C-alpha positions, 0 to 999 in steps of 0.5 A: 500500499502506498503512503498516499492511500494509507494518508487517505484512510486516516480520519486525521487526513480528512480533518486536516483537508477540511481545515485547510479549506475551513481557513481559505475564504473562498472554500464555502462560497456562501453568498457574498455580503456584497451579492446580497447587500447590493441586491445582486441576485445572480451572484447571491444565487450562484454562490447559494447554489454552489454552497448547497452542492458542496454541503450535499457532496460532503455531508454538511446536513445542517448547512446544506438545509439552510443553503437549499431554502436560500437557494429557493428563495433566490432562484427567481434572482430577487433578494427580497426576503433573503436576509433571514435565511442568508443570516442562518447560513452565516450562522451555520457555516460558522459552526461548521467551519469552528468545529473543524478548526477544533477538530484540527486542534487549531 
């Protein structure tokens, strides 16, 4: 077995990978404040939709749920009524990234 395949069998490997992503601003492109604040529905929709897909693929259930709701609100590219869900997405994103950092020991 090669070193790289052994590494991928270690739970620590995945924590390190998630931590690396969690500290990068663009890893989870939750709708940028400028997209919502500027009422840029297209930008906000694309970001929410991308986040929804990432969360679904990685099994981030709670963040997936709120990002899916936000995606549907923004589907018509209108930002009206998205503020509360956007706040929930940011809250879940922060909870998730804080947990990843804690698991990584930072």
